[in-house]
N, C-alpha and C positions, 0 to 999 in steps of 0.2 A: 504493500500500500504506500509506504514512504517513498519507495523507488518510483512508483507510478506518478506520485505527486511531483517529485523532482523532475522527472522526464517531461511531465505535462508543462511545468514552468519553463523548462529549457525549450520545448517546442514553441511556446508562446513568444519567448524572446527571439528565437530564430525567425518566426513569422514576421514579427515587427521589424527587425533589422533587415531581413530579406526584402520586405516590402519597401522599406526606405531606399535601399540601394537600387532595387529594380526600377522604381519610379524615377530616381535620379538618372540612371542610365538611359531610360527611354526618353525622358524629356530632353536630355543632353543631345541625343541623336536627332530628335525632332528639330531642335534648334540648329544643329550643325548643317543639316541638309535642307533647312527651311521647309519643313513639312508640318502640316496641321497635326496637333496632338491627337485629334480624334481618329485620324488615319493610322498613326502609330499604335494607338490603343486597340484598333480593330484588327491589327495584324501582329506585329512583334510581341506586344504585351499579351494579347489574347492567346497566342501560341504558347508563350511561357507559362501563363496561369492555367492552361488546359493540359499541360504535360503530365501532371499527376494522374488525371483522369485517363489519358491515353495509356499510361503505363499500367494502371489498374485494370482497364478494360482488355488490353492486350494480354496481360497475364491470365486474366479470367478466361479469355477465349482459348488460350493455349492449354488450359487445364480442364477444358470441356464445360465452361460456364459462360459461354458467349451471351446468353440471354440477360446477364447482369447489365450489360451495356445499354439495353433498351430502357430499363427503369432509370438507370444512371443518367442517360442523356436527357430524357424528358424531365426528371426530377431536378436536375441541375439547371435546366433552362428556366423552370418555374422559380426556383430559389434565386437565381441570378437576377431575373426581371422583377419579381414581386417582393424580394427582400433586399438584395444588395443594391440594385438600381433604385429601388424605392427609398432606401436610406439616403443615397446620394442626392436624389431629387428633393426629399423632404428637408434635408439639411441645407442644401444649396441649390434652389431652383433658379432658373434664369434662361436667357436666350441660348439657342443651340444652332449650330451650322447644319441645317437640313440637307444641304447639298452633299456634304461629306457622309451623311447617313444613308443616302439613297442606295448606294451599291451594296453595303453589308445587309441592309434591310431587305432589299430585293432578293438577294441570294438566300437570306434566312427564310423568308416566307415561301420562296420557290422550293427550297429543300424541305421545309416543313410540310408543304402540301404533298410533295412526292413521298416523304416518309410516312405521313398519315395515310395516304392512299394505299400504300403497301400494307399497313397495319389493318385497315378496314377491309381491303379487298381479299387478301389471302392470309394475313397474319404470319407470313413466313418471309424472313429476310435471307435471301440466297447470297452466294458469293458474288454473283453478278451485280446484285443490288449494292453490295459493299464497294465494288469497283466503281460503280456509277457515283456513289457518294464521295469517294476519294477523288474522282475526276472533277466533281463540282468544286472540291477544295482547291485543287490545282488551278482551275480556271479562275476562281475568285482571287487567289494570290496573284496570278499574272495580271489580271485586270486592275487590281488594287495598286500594284507596283506602277503600272502605267498612269493611274490616277494620281499617285504621289508625285510623279515626275512633272505633272502639269499643274500641281496645286500651288497657289500663290503663297508666298512666305508669310504674309501677315494675316491669313484667314483666322478668324476668331481671336486675333491678337495673341497668337500662341507664342510668338518669338519675343515678345516684349518683357516677359517676367521670368523666363526660364533661367536666366543667368544666376538668379538667387539660389537655385537649388540644383540645377543639373550640370552646368558647364562652367563652374567657377564664378567668381565675382567680378563685377564691373566690366562685363563684356569679354573677359579673358577666358578663352576656351580651354577645356581640359583635352588631353590627347584622346584620339578616337579609341585607342586600345583600352584606356581607362573606362570610358563609357560602356564599351562592349563587355569589359570585365565585370563592371557593376551589374549589368543586365544579366549575365550568365550566372554569376555568384548569387545575385539576389534571387533568381529563379530557383536555383538549387536549394538555397536556405528556406525559401517558401515551401518547396516540395517536402523537404526533410521535416521542417517544423510542423506542417499540416499532418504528416504521417504520425509524428510523435504525439501531437495533440489529440488526434482521433483515437489512436490505439490506447493511450494511457487514460484519456478521458472516459473511454468505454470501460476500462478496468476499474477506475474509481467509481463509476456509476454502478457497476455490478457489485462492488464491495459495499456500497451504500444501500443495496437492495432495490435499485431502480429497475422496473420491469424492462424486459428485452425490447418490447414494442416501442417504449419511450426512447431507449438507447438508439434504436434504428432510426427513429423519427428525428432525433436531435443530432447526436454526435456523428453517426454514419451518414445521414442525409446531408448535413451541412458540411461535413468534412471535405468532400471533394470541391466544395465552393469556397473554402477558406482562402485560397490564394486570391480569388477575385474580390472577396470581402476585404482582405488586408490591402490589396492594391487600391480598392475604391476609397477606403478610409485614409490611406497614406496620400493618395492623389488629392483628396479634399483638403487635408491638412496642409499640403504644399501649394494649394491654389490651382490645381490642374484638374478641374472637374470634367473637362472634355476628354481627357485621357481615360478617366474612370468609365464614362459612358461608352466610349468607343471600345474599351476592353470588354465590357459586359455584353455588348451586341456581338462583337467578334467571337467571344467565348461561347455564346449561345449557338452561333452558326457552326463553330468548330465542334461543339458537342454533337451536333447532328451529322456533319459530313466527315469529320476527322476521327473523333472518338468512336462513333458507331461504325464508320467506314472501315477502320482498322479491325474492330472486333468482328464484324460480319464477314469480312474477307478472310480472316483467320478461322472463324468457326460460325457458319450459318446457324440461325436459330428461329424458332417460333416465338411469337410474343408470349410472355408468361401468363399462365392461367391462374392468377392469384385471387385477390379480393373481388367480390361481386357487388354490384350496385344496381338496384332495380332489375335484378335477374340477369344482368349483362356483365361482361368483363369491365371492371372499374376503370381500367386504363383507357378503354374506348369511349366510355360515357363521362368520365371525369378528367383524367390526366391530360389527354390530348386536347380536349376543348379548353381546359384551363390554360394550357400552354399557349394556344392561339390567343386566348382572351387577354392574358397579361402582356403579351408582346404587342397586341393591338393597342392596349391602354398605354403602353410605353411609347409606341411609335406615332400614333395619330396626332397628339398635340404638337409633337416635334415637327411633323410635316405640315399640318394645317396652320399652326400659329407660330412656328419656328421658336417655340419657347416651352420650357418645362415648368410645371406648377407644383407648389407644395401640396395642394389638395390631391394632385395626381399621385404623388408619392405616398400619401396617407391612404388613399384608396387601394393602391397596390399592396401595402402592408396589411390592410384589412382582408384582402383576398387571400394573401398567403396564410394569415392566421386561420381563416375559415377552412382553407384547403387542408392545413395540418390537423385541425379538429376533426374533419370528416375522415381523413386517413386514419386517425387514432381510434375513432369509434366504429369503423367498419369491421 
């Protein structure tokens, strides 16, 4: 028990420090190449924060548990949008660059419709489906890189305040290798810290007599989204809210096309036949609709008003709380 508590604290420290370095590296690179932070968040940062989920899903697939990626992908999307993005919006609402969101949002909803279509039509994710999902990931990265090259340096005012945190003070840039090192080491610390926090948090909960269903709903469900949560909080603290929003949208897309794509390609699976709701598979009548609902609630104000509202963040948090309660009582 004492060892678990110590390792839990160590994991928390690694998460915090890793998030600090990761954001510094990402914002430094954004400034160096005159790129909008929201695009950096939707690519480089998203890949980094999604790596733990890729590793878990790939390992599960290789050991014959590929279906774990199905629930992991949808659950992480709901958590990212209705908890992490919601916290970001509720704490710091404001204008958003809708233009930079168009590509990742278009790809997300396109991939989500394809993913849901397979789930409803056959319920079986074949190796061919996995290859299609990975192909979508590759196309998205290629198009985003092209978009980055054409992005103006001053969009969203990204380059005006990064000097304070990412690339040294008073306009003096740090070496590129240092920014890349911060990015890589930060991502590694986040991954290790999240693993320690989840594993030892679960042990502590079990020792305190917390039911397994509660453990699964809290530590396990939130565990794979801890990197995104830490990055979001760190980005807000450093004044880089666009980086946080871009990271969450990119991470949600990667949960569908990269995490699921790797898992399905390694080990095809049927959608799990678990909890039932109204006589139907709960995933089909609850999880997938909620996934679309929270992403629409996140995206529509950004596109229609080019602004995010505190009430929007509060509404997303309410949806997440209700979703968790329903999952708990089923």
